[in-house]
DONUTI-656031 format. One record per residue: residue in three letters; y negated, z negated, x of N, C-alpha, C in turn. Coordinates in pm, whole numbers, plus 50000, padded with zeros to 5 digits. Atoms other than C-alpha are relative to their C-alpha. Last residue first. Example, Ala and Ser with C-alpha at 12.3 -4.5 7.8 and 13.67 -1.06 7.14 Angstrom:
<semis>
SER501195000649918501064928651367498914992749923ALA501195000050089504504922051230498805000050090
</semis>
This chain:
<semis>
UNK500434996949858272020922630106499614990350078UNK499024991949934274050917029798499395005250139UNK500454994649897272140887129619501015008850070UNK499195003649866273170883929279499485006650121UNK500664996749890270740882128971501014996350107UNK499445003749897272730881028640499795002050151UNK500614997649879271230886128321500534990150122UNK501034989650043273300888128016498875004350108UNK501375000049945275950867128126499355012549935UNK499864991449878278860864727880498724997650073UNK500705008949896279650845227558500275009150118UNK499634991249839280890865127272499204996650098UNK498645001949983280640843626942500575008450108UNK498954995350087277000837426946501475000050020UNK499755009450089274350833227224501105008349895UNK499944996950168274620855027511500174988749927UNK498694994150067274090841127869499765001349827UNK500085000450125271250838828114501225004849915UNK498684994550079271310836228486499774995449860UNK500214986450077267650830628590501285005549931UNK500795003550130268190794128692499655011849932UNK499325005650115270920800528940499324999149855UNK500805011250058268650823829144500684993649888UNK501124998049926270140850529387499264987949972UNK500715000150093273870839029310498355001350049UNK500075013350050276050850529595498604999849880UNK501194999150102277340882429773500144984849946UNK501015012149964279540890030051498774999149923UNK499135010349962282600915429981499234986050014UNK500925009849945280180940129833501014986549988UNK501064996149957281920972229820498844990550066UNK500024991549875285310962129820498815004250043UNK499685006249892284620932329601500215007450130UNK501135007949956282770952429356500354992550142UNK501044990949951285410979029321498894992050052UNK499364995849895288310953429258498975010450089UNK500135011549905286240933529027500445006450146UNK501045004349987285670963828799499744992650115UNK500564989849950289050977028841498214996350058UNK499424997949885290550945328734499415009950091UNK500245011249923288300942228452500434997050144UNK501675000149935288350975828345499784987550070UNK500104988349889292360974428364498455001750038UNK499455005549876292530938228183499865011650104UNK500915009549968290240953827881500574992850153UNK501374994149978292330982327837499244989650071UNK499644991049881295850963527841498605008050063UNK500145010149877294200938227597500325005650134UNK500584994249888293060964527341500194990150140UNK499324984749982295190955527067499475004850136UNK500394989549937293760917627083500765014650041UNK500224998749859295750893726930499685013150022UNK501254992449953294960895326552499745001150133UNK499794985350050298560887026395498815006350082UNK499554996550102298640852726615499755014049954UNK498845004950026296430844026900500385004249867UNK499745003950129293470856827083501334995249983UNK499714986350079293070877527395500224996849843UNK501084990349999291540848027576500315012349930UNK500394993350104294370825327470498735009649989UNK501045001050073296030816827769499735005849877UNK499824992150130299580814827883498744997149909UNK501264995750073298960809128252500025004449848UNK499805000350129301690793128460498804999949907UNK498924994150032301050803728814500405002649849UNK499245007250108297550792828867501275009749974UNK498404996849956296510810729197500834991449892UNK500004985149999292670812729089501505003250067UNK498954999749887292520776828979500685014250003UNK499404984449973289240773828785500964999450121UNK499804995149883289110736728667500045015550025UNK501474996549983288470723928341499785005150139UNK500504989850085292060725528231498375002850031UNK501464998349952293300707628530499395011749921UNK500225006949892296770714028363498855002350098UNK500014994349866296660734028047499704989050115UNK499394989449994297820723427692500125008950145UNK498435001350025296980688327652500885011350012UNK499125005649905293960694827887501334997249939UNK499305013550065292530717527629500954994150108UNK500695012049912290170742127824500824987849936UNK499594997049825291770773627691499614987550082UNK498385002349999291760761127322500274999750143UNK499535014250016287880756627358501484996350013UNK500425006749901287460792727478500344984749997UNK498944998949924289730803927199499564994250139UNK500365000849849287220789226956501135002050097UNK498845002049943288040797226588499765002050157UNK500354995349911284790788826381501215000850135UNK499415006649904286310784626053499715008150123UNK499714992949845283750791825813500844991850056UNK500195002349897284320779325423500185006950141UNK501084990849924284950804125179499114989350117UNK499904983350018286980779724961498715005950063UNK500164994050135286510743325063500025014950010UNK500534985249977288000724125353499755005449847UNK500134990650163288510686825316499485013350016UNK501454997050069289520671325655500375011649889UNK500875010250006292830654125766498345002449934UNK500085005649890294820681925900499154988350009UNK499474994349870293700705025642500064990750107UNK500325009449884292880691925294501065005950110UNK499115005749960292400721625062499464988150094UNK500065011249961290060743324852501374991650056UNK499765008250121291240779024871499474985050030UNK499574992950146291130809425106499574990249901UNK498965007150052289130793925417500245006249847UNK500375009450112287420818225591500974994449940UNK499234998450158288060828825935499274995349901UNK500315008750101286230834026288501035002149859UNK499954993650119286640845726646499694991749844UNK499805006650117285350833626950500155007049894UNK499824997850117285720855627258500414987649929UNK501394996950064284340852827619499875000549845UNK499534990950113287330835327769498575004449910UNK501214993750048285660820528078500345006749881UNK500935010649977288490796128200498455005149934UNK499885014150071291290815328054498824993250027UNK500094996050146289910851728171500324987249904UNK501075000850027289130836328502499895005749853UNK500475012749994292680824628527498375000949991UNK499625005550142293980858328410499344986550018UNK500754997450103291910873028691500514995649889UNK501265004650007293020853928966499285004349871UNK499705012050044296690864028897498644991449973UNK499405003250143295690898628900500304984949954UNK501054998250093293350894129217500564999349862UNK499995008750093296020878429436499235001549891UNK498885000350061296980910429609499804987749882UNK500554993450114293360912729727501155001349880UNK498764997850054294130885429974499695007749859UNK498835000449907291270885130221501285002049937UNK500244990149912288520894829951501085003050123UNK499404989150044290370871029703499495015150063UNK498494997450034290130845329922500485008649945UNK499534996349888286430848430017501445002050010UNK500454988549968285550849029666500455006550126UNK499184990450099287460818529569499595012950046UNK498815003849952285660797729874501025009849888UNK499814987549859282420814929808501504996950025UNK499175008249937282090795929453500715008450110UNK500065015249969278840805529315501324993450055UNK501425002249941279040842529336499664988050034UNK499964998649874282570842229233499105000850082UNK499185009749959282100826028908500135002050159UNK500705011249984279290849628835500694986950064UNK500764999749906281350877328896499034987550031UNK499044997249889283940868028659499235000650141UNK499585013149989281450859128395500844998750129UNK500965007349966280060893228427500154986850036UNK500444996049875283150910328411499184990950043UNK498915005249898284410889428111499855005350131UNK499945010450003281170897627915501084992650122UNK501255003849934280970932427951499904986250028UNK499614994249879284910935027853498694996750107UNK498985010049946284150913927529500385002150144UNK500765013249953280840932127473501104990250024UNK500995000549897282230968427478499604986050051UNK499144996549875285740968827302498655001350100UNK499065008049895284340947027066500295003550100UNK500925014349990281110966126919500954992650106UNK501324998449933282541003426978499454985850048UNK499694992849853286270997326892498635000550086UNK499265013949915285330973726584500205006850133UNK501135009049971282871002326475500554987850076UNK500914997049886285111028726501499234988950035UNK499185001649876287611008526291499055006650120UNK500015013249957284931005026025500854998150143UNK501125002549926284191042726039500054984150034UNK500074991549869287771053025980498824994550040UNK498845001649897288721026025721499435006050113UNK500225011749983285491032225511500884993650124UNK501144998949923286181067225486499524988550068UNK501314998250071289601060725356498744997850094UNK500615013150015292611068725581498455001649913UNK500995000849895294641099825504499014987949974UNK501234995650040297521093225254498784998950131UNK500114985750031301171091225325498695005649953UNK499454997750112300971054725309500105012849951UNK499285012450045298681051925583500505003349862UNK499525000950146297601085425736500514984449998UNK499025011650029295541094126058500284996949855UNK498754991850034293461127526072501084991949980UNK500444991650126289971110326091501255006249919UNK500265005850085291441084626327499585007149846UNK498745003950050292851109326544499934992649875UNK499264987850076289541130126547501244993849950UNK500854996750127287461096426659500985011349903UNK499645009850092290201084826907499435004749854UNK500455011249961290211117227117500144990249867UNK498945009149956291491151127176499334986750025UNK499594999849862288851173826995501084988250035UNK499015009349997287571184526645500465000250170UNK499504998849850284381200626683501104991349996UNK500184986449949283001203426305500315006350133UNK499374990450117284941172526185499545016750022UNK498524995549991284041158026490500655006849923UNK499894991049886280301162626456501475000650048UNK500294987450044280711147226112499835011550125UNK498834994950066282431117326262499665013249940UNK499054997249893279621110526530501195008249895UNK500364987449930276961114426275500935004350080UNK499784988850105278771089226026499475013550078UNK498604994849988279211065426330500055011949913UNK499684993649857275221066626385501635004949985UNK500424986650003274791059526001500175007250141UNK499214990350093277211031026027499405014649980UNK498714999149945275301013526296500925010849949UNK500334989249885272101019626137501355002850068UNK500074987050060273581004725807499405010150117UNK498624994750022274790975226015499965012749946UNK499304998449876271090970026141501735006349983UNK500864990249948269720971125793500615006450142UNK499254988550077272350947225677499255011850042UNK498464997549932271440923325961500395010849915UNK500044994349864267730926425866501335002650057UNK500384988450009268360919025511499745007950090UNK498874989850057270220889325588499475013849981UNK499945000450165267240874625785501155010749954UNK501084991450061268100872626158500024998749851UNK500925008350045270160841026292498625008949932UNK499455007950115273270861126357499054992049899UNK501035003250107271570884126565500314992549877UNK501355011149956273680878226891498964998349892UNK499545011349950276840895526758499214989450060UNK498585003250067276060926926535500564983050052UNK500355003850146272500929726664501144994149919UNK501235011350016273100927127036499994995249845UNK499295013749977276250948526990499124989449985UNK498995002350106274450977926814500764985150040UNK500935007550117271370973527039501084995649905UNK500395013849970273850978627347499154992949883UNK498715008850008275731008227191499414984250028UNK499775005750152272241023027125501064992449997UNK501215010450022271471019527525500274999449839UNK499655014749965274921036827577498794990749960UNK500395009450135273951068027366500414984950074UNK501785004349979273781087827732499804993349869UNK500395012049900277741087727737498564995649984UNK500844997549904277901110327411499714986150105UNK501375003250040280741096327187499215005250124UNK500654990750009284271109227208498625001249979UNK500334996950132285911078127096499205012849991UNK498905001050083287781071827435499745005649851UNK499224989849969284811084627643501235002749891UNK500514988750026282501062527476500855010950024UNK500074998950135284661034227511499555011649922UNK498364996350050285291040127871499935000149864UNK499464987749959281571044327932501485004249958UNK500984990050080280281014827736500565013650049UNK499404997850116283060994627902499355010149896UNK498654995449995281811001828250500594999149872UNK499904986650018277970999628163501565004250014UNK500064994050136277710962928061500265016750010UNK499345005750115278930948628398500255008449896UNK498464998649960277060969228653500914997649898UNK500244988849915273020973128607501705003750036UNK500684989750037272640946928349500165012650057UNK499584999350109275420920428451499205014749933UNK498604993750012275100927528801500604999749863UNK499745006750133271320923128800501415005849987UNK499484989850119270780934429166500484990249880UNK499795006450133269130917229466500285008149900UNK499605012649948268760931029833500584990449894UNK500865011050057268760966229715500414987850035UNK501555002849937269740991429956499404989249956UNK500345001349854272911003329758498585000150033UNK500375013049966272780997529383499784996550139UNK501604999650026272791034229285499474987050048UNK500864991149940276251038229470498414999749996UNK500375006549869277731006929314499065009550087UNK501155012050039277151023028962499674993450126UNK501234993850023279071056529090498874990049980UNK500784996449879281751033729238498785005349993UNK500345012049940282421020328919499255002050129UNK501285004550076282431053528742499294990550066UNK501114992049951285041064528998498694998849951UNK500345002249855287261036828916498775007450045UNK500895011450000286951043328559499674994450132UNK501224997650034288001078328598499284988450010UNK500874995249910290931068728789498495005749978UNK500395009249917292131041928528499035008150116UNK501455003849993292051061028228499414993950127UNK500864986849984295231073828263498795000250005UNK499814995549890296871039028292499375013150058UNK500875006449934295571031427977499885002550135UNK501124993350041297701056927807498604992650086UNK500304987549929300681043628003498875007249963UNK500255000749849299961007027931499865015750069UNK498935005949915299691013127552499545000450142UNK500185010649921296371014627394501064994150057UNK501094999849901296081044027202499784993350093UNK499984988849890299511044527084499145002450078UNK499354999749880298681011526913500385007850110UNK500534999949865296041018026705500834999850121UNK500544986949963297881029326387499325001850145UNK498964994949946300060998326396499435014050027UNK499745005649845297170975726361500845012250051UNK501224995649933296220993426017500054997150144UNK500214984550018299630993225877498925003350087UNK498934996049890300380953826010499875017649990UNK500375001849847296890944925853500925007850091UNK500734987449938297580958525522500084998950139UNK499204992649907300420929825443498995013350063UNK498894993750056298400910325551500135003249851UNK499025012050018294900902825606501195007749976UNK498904998250114292510927625759500954989149951UNK500645005250121288990922125942501455000249887UNK500615012749963290660927726287499584991349881UNK499195008450054292480959426173499634983349997UNK498755001149994290130970226022500425005850125UNK499844992549873286080965326051501644999650002UNK500814990049966285000958925695500295006350137UNK501155006349924287900941425555498705010750061UNK500434994549897291210956225465498874995850091UNK499625003849886292660932025230499575005550145UNK498595004249983290010923025114500895010849935UNK499564995149848286720940125102501284997850024UNK499794988150047286110929624716500395010150123UNK498365000650023286150895124839500525014249987UNK499865002450121282350903424955501815000050002UNK499534989550078281410897125302500844998949891UNK498474997650018279740866125389500445013649919UNK499564989450108276340869625508501474997650032UNK500585001650132274320840325682500585012449934UNK501214996450006276460843726016499494993549851UNK500775008850065279850835026132498515001249986UNK501385005549922281400867126268499324988749892UNK499595004249862285170874426156498724994250093UNK501245001549920284950878625790500414993350155UNK501084989750010287870893625625498734997550049UNK500594995249890290350872725831498645011249969UNK500384988050016291350848125555499455005250114UNK501324997949952292770813925611499985015849979UNK501395009050023295270794025403498635008950048UNK500015003750119298210819925400498894990249950UNK500634988850078297530839225708499964995349845UNK499735006950166298290807325908499075011749924UNK498614995750044298820820926276500144999049859UNK499814986149945295240818826399501205005849945UNK500664991150118294920785626197500055015350030UNK499474999650137297780769226385499135008949888UNK498834995250018296720780826709500385003049884UNK500524984349992293070769426704501235008349983UNK500574998650134294720734626580499495016050000UNK499194999650113297130733526870499495002349849UNK499434987749983294540743527132500985001749877UNK498625000049933292260717427041500705011349983UNK500495001049864288540723026956501614998250085UNK498805006149914288380730726590499995001450150UNK500044996249842284890740826482501314991550036UNK499155008749943284270740426070500265003750146UNK499074993349890281620757925900500554986350053UNK498795005849992279440756025578501115003250090UNK499495000350109276770776725435501284992150012UNK499414988750050275560786325773500785001349882UNK500634986049972274770755025862500935009549988UNK500664995150125276290724825694499485013950027UNK501494997050012278230716326000500025005849866UNK500774995050130281600702926076498825002350011UNK501375003950056283830692926387499515010149872UNK500284990450098287620694526417498664996149913UNK499454987049956288390675026731499975012149902UNK500084993050141286030647426657500575014250011UNK500605009250111285970621426933500025006749865UNK499555013049984287930635927220499514992149883UNK498784999749993287870671827146500594984050003UNK499314997250129284460671127031501454998150022UNK500315012250069283440657727399500515001249865UNK499255012649969285290684327553499684987449955UNK498514998950070283910711327330500734988250054UNK500215002650151280210699627415501454999249950UNK500005017350009281160696827792499774998049876UNK498835008349984282430733127766499834984250016UNK499465005650144279470750627561501124989750054UNK498665009449954277390755927884500514993249868UNK500145001249857274260781327861501264991550038UNK499794991549931275170793927525500064995550152UNK498634996850003275730760027360500335012650085UNK499535008149910272330748127513501805004549982UNK499964993449862270560779027364501034990750088UNK500885006949930271780772327003499965002350168UNK501264990749969273610798926805499014993150088UNK499684987749862277010782026827498795009050031UNK500394985050012275700755726578500115007350155UNK500204990249887277000720626528499285013249962UNK501134993150019275900694826280499885012750099UNK500574997950142278440670726214498835009650001UNK498825001550089280520667026537499675001949847UNK498914987649998277870683326745501094997749921UNK498695005749959275240655026637500915011749994UNK500005013050014271560663026599501274993250027UNK498715009250063271640697526696499904985250014UNK499205009949928268130714026749500994993649913UNK500725009849925267100742926552500604987250061UNK499865001249833268760766826333498994989350031UNK501005011549949269620763225961500115003050141UNK499575006549879271170798825828498894989050064UNK501005003149911270520803725464500514996150115UNK500505016749971273430814825274499105000750127UNK500945003949890274210851725136499604985250004UNK500405013450027277530858624930498844997650134UNK498785009850000277930897224993499404987849940UNK500545011450016276210929224979500714988849971UNK500745007149884278330952525134499264987149969UNK499405011949980280690961524820499264990650122UNK500755012250109278130984624663500934990750043UNK498995007750049279051008924964499254988449935UNK499815015649909276271033824984500924992149951UNK499925012550112276851070224817500104989050106UNK501065000950098275641098325025500024989449902UNK501234998249930277401095925371499114998249869UNK500245012249939280601083125203498555000250053UNK500165008750117280781115224961499504985550062UNK501164996650063280501136125268499584992449882UNK501125006249916283081116825458498755009149939UNK499935012549985285751124725189498644992050048UNK500515005950106284671158525117499784983149989UNK501284999550003285091169725454499194990849879UNK500555009949915288531155125480498405000749994UNK500074999049871289171173225161499744993350098UNK501285004849908289891157424842500245004150126
</semis>
């Protein structure tokens, strides 16, 4: 079968593995976060940290019947243990919602390698490593810096700007589009894909599956364009890549592209926005970074720790008692790296932002075999975005704290961030 035949077949034949176990999502006010939590509620999006701190003290592994049943560990040691435990927990589903992917998707999962279980995971991850080395990422920095300056140029002369909508979101969109060889003008579509996949977890299952199909239809269009016009980018690389001496299955190619597009945009968009939010409301930290720019790499790690955007998910593989709680097969585990990063048993002054913190082994990029393969890229984008912003706007503040809104779901970051720059 030729490369063209592989992808022609995929575009004509729907994946019959996609319809999975569908459970009703129960939404609405939480009665008790220890027994009825929901990360889709507005109070969680606005400020999850007091909730996590309370749970860590009185119920460190919370439970809910929502989403068909889920667990929420809040201690670093529990989050870490689950992240490393591939015998008892599967990665085939990483977004807690009303749809559980079919068992038939294992061990690859829908968006490899983050949805892959061992031993397949190792091979799927290894494919991506060359594209995300420090050397490859460094080559992207000049264009990223120039793009940031271009965004700032468009904001000049305004008194109040939305730093999330008009700055933060566009940076990873452009970087990922360039890496995958996608048209940069498709950015608005990328945002729709991100919001549907990560924030639309309470939508009817049929609507979520339709949105997923729209994403993969877009990816197929890009794949066919690359088949007709091969070029030096990640899409062509994945089309030509091999595992076990064979070219990748079409679902593997499209799934990895979906992962890079969705996760590569929202995580960095959220980290940039949260960092600017903190600096806008904390003038002492902002002034210090303006006067001591060499401190930014250290401060950046602390901002990643304190405002880690990503919460992952796992599925319980089999019925078991785990650290005193009775878990059932296919229960969700909401793996909160933000909660782990705020655990006072692991970090001194865990609830404070200490921008010169010297020892900072945070979990913002995950733990275990699925630690973010794009961490060098995310760090570069965050550093450059903050360097350019602080250089061009050294004096800024929140225009209206009440108008700041945060994304719901498993990637948390500002979605509206009005800053006064003039």
